[in-house]
C-alpha positions in Angstrom: 18.6 20.8 14.6 18.1 17.1 13.9 14.6 15.7 13.7 13.9 14.0 17.1 10.4 12.5 16.8 10.3 10.8 20.2 10.5 14.2 21.8 7.5 15.8 20.3 4.8 13.4 21.5 2.6 13.1 24.5 1.6 9.4 24.8 -2.0 8.7 25.0 -3.5 6.6 27.8 -4.1 2.9 27.2 -7.9 3.4 27.4 -7.6 6.0 24.6 -5.6 3.6 22.5 -8.1 0.9 23.0 -10.9 3.0 21.7 -9.2 4.7 18.9 -10.6 2.6 16.1 -14.0 2.3 17.7 -14.5 6.0 17.3 -16.0 7.9 14.4 -13.8 10.1 12.3 -13.5 13.7 13.3 -13.3 16.4 10.7 -10.4 18.9 10.7 -10.3 22.0 8.6 -6.6 22.8 8.0 -5.5 26.1 6.5 -2.5 25.8 4.3 -2.3 29.2 2.5 -4.1 32.5 2.7 -7.8 31.8 2.0 -7.1 28.2 1.3 -7.8 25.1 3.4 -8.5 21.4 3.2 -10.9 19.4 5.4 -9.9 15.9 6.3 -11.5 13.4 8.6 -9.5 11.0 10.8 -9.9 9.0 14.0 -10.9 11.3 16.9 -7.8 10.5 19.0 -5.5 11.8 16.4 -4.7 15.3 15.3 -3.3 16.7 12.0 -1.2 19.7 11.1 0.4 21.1 7.9 4.1 20.7 8.5 5.4 22.1 5.1 3.9 23.9 2.2 5.0 25.1 -1.3 6.6 21.8 -2.5 6.3 21.0 -6.1 4.6 17.6 -6.3 6.1 16.4 -3.1 6.5 12.6 -3.2 8.3 10.2 -0.8 10.3 10.6 2.3 13.5 9.2 3.9 15.3 9.8 7.2 19.1 10.3 6.8 21.6 8.7 9.2 21.8 11.9 11.2 18.1 12.0 11.7 17.0 14.6 9.1 13.9 14.3 6.9 14.5 14.2 3.1 11.7 14.5 0.6 11.5 14.3 -3.2 9.6 16.6 -5.5 8.7 15.7 -9.2 7.7 19.4 -9.9 4.6 18.6 -12.1 2.9 15.8 -14.0 5.1 16.1 -17.1 8.3 14.1 -17.9 10.7 16.8 -16.8 14.2 17.6 -15.3 13.0 20.0 -12.8 12.6 17.6 -9.9 14.3 18.1 -6.6 15.5 16.6 -3.3 14.6 18.6 -0.3 15.7 18.6 3.3 12.8 19.5 5.7 14.7 21.3 8.3 14.1 23.2 11.7 11.4 21.2 13.3 9.2 23.2 15.7 7.9 21.0 18.5 5.2 23.5 19.5 3.8 24.3 16.0 4.5 21.0 14.4 6.1 22.7 11.4 9.4 22.7 9.7 11.1 26.2 9.7 12.7 25.8 6.2 13.1 23.8 3.1 16.6 23.2 2.0 17.1 22.3 -1.7 19.7 19.4 -1.6 19.5 18.6 -5.2 17.8 20.2 -8.2 17.4 19.7 -11.9 16.5 16.0 -11.6 14.5 13.8 -13.9 11.4 12.8 -11.9 13.0 11.8 -8.5 10.3 9.7 -6.9 12.2 8.6 -3.8 15.6 8.3 -2.1 17.1 5.9 0.3 20.2 5.8 2.7 22.7 3.2 3.4 25.9 3.3 5.5 28.8 1.0 4.8 29.6 -0.7 8.1 33.3 -1.2 7.1 34.1 2.4 6.0 31.2 4.2 7.9 30.6 6.2 4.6 26.9 6.9 4.1 25.4 6.9 0.6 22.3 8.6 -0.7 20.5 6.7 -3.5 18.3 8.7 -5.9 15.8 6.8 -8.2 15.3 8.7 -11.4 13.4 7.7 -14.6 16.5 6.8 -16.6 19.0 5.7 -13.9 19.8 5.0 -10.3 22.5 7.2 -8.9 24.2 7.5 -5.5 26.1 10.3 -3.8 28.4 10.2 -0.8 26.6 11.7 2.3 28.0 13.1 5.5 26.2 14.3 8.6 24.9 17.9 8.1 25.4 18.0 4.4 23.2 20.5 2.6 24.4 19.6 -0.9 26.3 16.7 -2.4 30.1 16.9 -1.9 30.8 14.3 -4.7 29.8 13.5 -8.2 27.0 10.9 -8.6 27.8 7.3 -9.4 25.5 5.7 -11.9 24.6 2.1 -10.7 22.1 1.0 -13.4 20.1 2.5 -16.4 16.5 2.0 -17.0 14.3 2.2 -20.1 13.3 5.8 -20.2 11.5 6.7 -23.4 7.7 7.1 -23.9 4.8 9.3 -24.2 3.2 11.2 -21.3 1.7 8.6 -19.0 -1.8 10.0 -19.4 -1.8 8.5 -23.0 -1.5 4.9 -21.8 0.2 4.1 -18.6 4.0 4.8 -19.2 5.4 5.0 -15.7 7.9 7.7 -15.0 8.7 6.7 -11.3 11.3 4.4 -10.0 11.4 3.4 -6.4 14.6 2.4 -4.4 14.8 0.6 -1.1 17.6 -0.9 1.0 16.9 -4.5 1.9 18.7 -6.6 4.3 18.9 -10.2 3.1 20.3 -12.3 6.1 22.8 -9.7 7.0 23.7 -8.8 3.4 22.5 -5.4 2.1 20.8 -5.3 -1.3 19.5 -2.3 -3.2 16.0 -2.9 -4.6 14.5 -0.9 -7.4 11.1 -1.1 -9.0 10.5 -0.2 -12.6 6.9 0.2 -13.9 5.4 -1.0 -17.2 5.8 0.8 -20.4 2.1 0.5 -21.2 -1.3 -0.2 -19.8 -1.8 -3.7 -21.4 0.8 -5.1 -23.7 3.6 -7.6 -24.3 6.9 -6.0 -23.1 10.1 -6.5 -24.9 12.5 -5.1 -22.2 13.3 -7.2 -19.1 13.2 -4.5 -16.5 9.7 -3.2 -17.4 7.1 -4.2 -14.8 9.9 -5.6 -12.5 11.9 -5.3 -9.3 15.6 -5.6 -9.6 18.2 -5.9 -6.8 22.0 -5.3 -6.7 24.9 -4.8 -4.3 25.2 -1.4 -2.8 27.8 -0.6 -5.5 25.5 -1.8 -8.3 27.2 -5.1 -8.9 25.7 -8.6 -9.0 22.3 -7.5 -10.3 19.4 -9.9 -10.4 15.7 -9.9 -10.9 13.6 -10.2 -7.8 10.0 -10.0 -9.3 8.3 -9.6 -12.7 4.7 -9.0 -13.7 4.2 -6.0 -11.4 2.7 -3.3 -13.5 3.8 -0.5 -11.2 5.1 -1.2 -7.8 5.4 2.3 -6.4 6.6 1.7 -2.8 8.8 -1.0 -1.3 9.7 -1.6 2.3 11.2 -4.3 4.4 9.1 -4.9 7.6 11.4 -6.3 10.2 8.8 -7.4 12.7 7.2 -9.4 10.1 9.9 -11.9 9.5 11.8 -9.2 7.5 9.3 -9.5 4.7 9.5 -7.2 1.7 6.2 -5.6 0.8 5.2 -3.7 -2.2 2.2 -1.8 -3.4 1.1 -2.4 -7.0 -1.3 -1.0 -9.5 -3.6 -3.0 -11.9 -4.2 -2.0 -15.5 -6.9 0.3 -16.8 -8.6 -1.6 -19.7 -11.3 -3.5 -17.9 -13.6 -0.8 -16.9 -14.2 1.0 -13.6 -14.7 -2.0 -11.4 -11.7 -4.1 -12.4 -9.0 -5.1 -11.7 -8.3 -4.6 -8.0 -5.0 -2.9 -7.0 -2.7 -5.1 -4.9 -0.4 -5.3 -2.0 2.2 -8.1 -2.0 4.7 -9.7 0.2 7.5 -10.3 -2.3 9.4 -13.6 -2.4 12.9 -12.0 -2.3 15.9 -14.0 -3.6 13.7 -16.6 -5.2 14.9 -18.4 -8.4 13.5 -17.8 -10.9 12.0 -14.5 -9.9 8.3 -14.9 -9.3 5.7 -13.5 -11.7 2.9 -11.5 -10.1 0.7 -11.8 -13.1 0.7 -8.6 -15.2 -0.5 -8.2 -18.0 -2.7 -11.3 -18.3 -3.5 -12.2 -14.7 -5.5 -9.6 -12.7 -7.1 -9.8 -9.3 -10.8 -9.6 -8.5 -12.4 -10.6 -5.1 -8.7 -11.1 -3.9 -8.0 -13.9 -6.4 -6.0 -13.9 -9.7 -8.1 -14.2 -12.9 -6.9 -14.8 -16.5 -7.6 -11.9 -18.8 -8.8 -13.1 -22.2 -8.4 -9.7 -23.9 -6.1 -10.1 -27.0 -2.7 -9.0 -25.9 -1.0 -6.4 -28.1 2.7 -6.3 -28.6 4.6 -2.9 -28.5 5.0 -3.2 -32.2 1.2 -3.3 -32.6 0.9 -0.3 -30.3 3.6 1.6 -32.1 1.6 1.0 -35.4 -1.3 2.9 -33.9 -3.8 0.1 -34.4 -5.3 0.3 -31.0 -8.4 2.1 -29.7 -9.0 4.0 -26.6 -10.9 2.6 -23.6 -12.7 6.0 -23.0 -13.4 8.9 -25.3 -11.6 12.1 -24.7 -12.9 13.8 -21.7 -12.1 16.4 -19.1 -12.9 14.2 -16.0 -9.2 13.6 -15.2 -6.6 14.9 -12.7 -4.5 15.4 -15.9 -7.0 17.7 -17.4 -8.5 17.3 -20.8 -6.6 14.5 -22.5 -6.5 15.6 -26.1 -5.5 13.0 -28.4 -6.2 10.0 -26.1 -8.8 8.4 -28.4 -6.3 8.6 -31.3 -3.4 7.3 -29.3 -5.2 4.5 -27.5 -5.0 3.6 -23.8 -2.9 0.5 -24.7 -0.3 2.5 -26.7 3.1 1.4 -25.6 5.6 3.9 -24.3 7.9 3.3 -27.3 5.4 5.0 -29.9 7.8 5.8 -32.6 10.9 4.8 -30.7 13.5 2.9 -32.8 14.1 -0.4 -31.0 17.6 -1.0 -29.8 19.0 -3.9 -27.8 17.9 -4.1 -24.3 20.6 -2.5 -22.2 19.7 -4.9 -19.3 19.7 -8.0 -21.4 22.2 -9.5 -19.1 19.4 -10.1 -16.7 17.4 -12.2 -19.2 14.3 -11.7 -21.3 10.9 -10.1 -20.7 8.7 -12.9 -19.5 6.2 -14.6 -21.7 2.6 -13.6 -20.8 1.1 -16.1 -18.4 -1.5 -18.5 -19.9 -2.6 -19.6 -16.4 -2.8 -17.8 -13.1 -2.4 -20.9 -11.0 1.1 -20.0 -9.9 0.6 -16.3 -9.3 1.5 -15.5 -5.7 -1.4 -14.6 -3.5 -2.0 -10.9 -2.7 -1.5 -9.9 0.9 -4.5 -7.7 0.5 -6.3 -5.9 -2.4 -7.9 -2.5 -2.9 -10.8 -1.2 -5.0 -10.0 -0.8 -8.7 -8.2 2.3 -9.7 -7.4 3.2 -6.0 -3.8 3.7 -6.9 -1.9 2.5 -3.9 1.4 4.5 -3.4 3.2 4.9 0.0 2.7 2.8 3.0 4.3 2.2 6.6 4.0 -0.5 9.2 3.5 0.5 12.8 4.9 -2.2 15.2 4.2 -3.3 18.8 6.1 -0.2 19.9 3.2 1.9 18.9 0.0 2.2 21.0 -2.7 3.8 18.9 -1.5 2.2 15.7 -0.1 -1.0 17.0 0.5 -3.8 14.5 -1.0 -1.8 11.6 -0.3 -1.1 7.9 -1.3 2.5 6.7 -1.5 2.8 2.9 -2.0 6.0 0.8 -4.5 5.5 -1.9 -3.6 8.3 -4.4 -6.9 7.9 -6.2 -8.4 7.2 -9.7 -7.1 9.4 -12.5 -10.8 9.8 -13.4 -12.3 11.1 -10.2 -15.8 10.1 -11.2 -14.8 6.5 -10.5 -14.5 7.7 -6.8 -12.0 5.0 -5.6 -8.9 5.9 -3.6 -8.3 9.5 -2.4 -7.7 8.3 1.1 -5.5 6.6 3.7 -6.5 3.1 4.7 -5.4 0.9 7.7 -5.3 -2.9 7.9 -3.6 -5.4 10.1 -1.6 -8.6 9.4 -4.3 -10.6 11.1 -7.3 -9.2 9.2 -5.8 -8.0 5.8 -9.0 -5.8 5.4 -8.4 -2.2 4.5 -10.6 0.3 6.3 -10.9 4.0 6.0 -8.4 6.0 8.1 -8.1 9.4 6.6 -10.7 10.7 4.1 -11.8 14.0 2.6 -9.3 14.3 -0.3 -12.2 13.8 -2.7 -15.9 15.0 -2.2 -18.9 15.1 -4.3 -20.3 18.7 -4.8 -23.4 19.4 -6.8 -23.2 15.9 -8.1 -19.7 16.2 -9.4 -16.4 14.9 -7.9 -14.0 17.5 -6.5 -10.4 16.6 -5.9 -9.0 18.4 -2.9 -5.7 16.5 -2.5 -4.0 13.2 -3.3 -2.2 11.4 -0.5 1.2 9.9 -1.7 3.7 8.8 0.9 3.9 7.8 4.6 6.8 8.1 7.0 6.6 6.9 10.6 8.6 9.4 12.7 7.7 8.4 16.3 5.1 6.4 18.3 1.8 6.7 16.5 3.0 9.6 14.5 3.8 10.0 10.8 4.3 12.4 8.0 1.9 12.2 5.0 2.7 13.8 1.6 0.1 15.4 -0.7 1.5 15.8 -4.2 -1.6 17.4 -5.4 -1.3 20.5 -3.1 2.4 20.2 -2.4 1.8 19.8 1.3 3.3 17.6 4.1 0.9 16.8 6.9 1.9 15.7 10.4 -0.4 13.2 12.1 0.0 12.5 15.7 -1.9 11.6 18.9 -3.9 14.6 20.5 -2.1 16.4 23.2 
């Protein structure tokens, strides 16, 4: 049965909608396996259920042209080829759960997200899958439970590096379909190869766009260390928004993570600052730290920001001190010509931050903003609001992130919306979950993924 979100809700009264954000959060203890539960707090007029369990590092969602919910799974924290694309099928309106999980694709290299597009001329639908080393697309027809055609490779990305816990190499790629004045473009974000360095490949720390068949590629943005989610928000003048992570070499309080409205189709592509411009108090500031090149990093001459320690969601990071938090992803890689050199060169590091675009909003350092969604005037409880999933600091002792926040286009000020993914017990931080992606599925209702526990939550108005 197709997902039909508008049928599963009982709309709240206008009075309830008006008081939603004036109410204190209410705690919900949610069982998800025998003897296991998580306690989360959210506004009192909302309820939360676990809609799906047992997913391997579940990441982002997309709704297919025939109304089904697709989700990606990256399996674990390693660079691997055990990722999957799932269909969350058989929605039960009474229990708020999916009856089954269909494996649509398996054996993928870190599938972070997918997107759908239907050609208006041929009515052929396509599924786009963003992998670490390439963007592929498959033909899609209503009701498919597996691809019926071979994948088409549209573009290849730089894909070598160390495990990202050793210095910020980013495994994820994010794909989105953007309408530019009636012309569809496929946008893909590619994270940096390092924490803080001078890149030598044009697509690192960038956003690139192309026609739906991969042709006519062009740069849309540079200087974004890791834009993990991209969406077009039609009610807001069709602006393209992106979350972005700052670097990790300035301590626990800097820099702020950012949320940008991208200036799409600008020439030249805007530079959003990384690595030499970071944000503090909502403003870009120039970083005076000597900027290593990847060749410096590959020579092993850099030192770690923090000593080896176990306070990490990655576990004990053996060898970090020797490798260095600024070690480039190429460590030991034999340099080859940039396969995307037709798009230009990696930008020179900015010497001034005067022309860095303003951030739409910022988040506390190391919050790690990932997925977001906008709720329009059609909603009541969440009208005219952004919700952003803050994945949380890799070192939980920092304490930032591990929550969902809300802000509006009028105030741009993030406020707590869902909390409880991190608590302090006996003076030590305890990670219970990590929010990842948000998909609006009906009025005031959305799915939220937790890639730490492998869960999908359904948040909706109280019935």
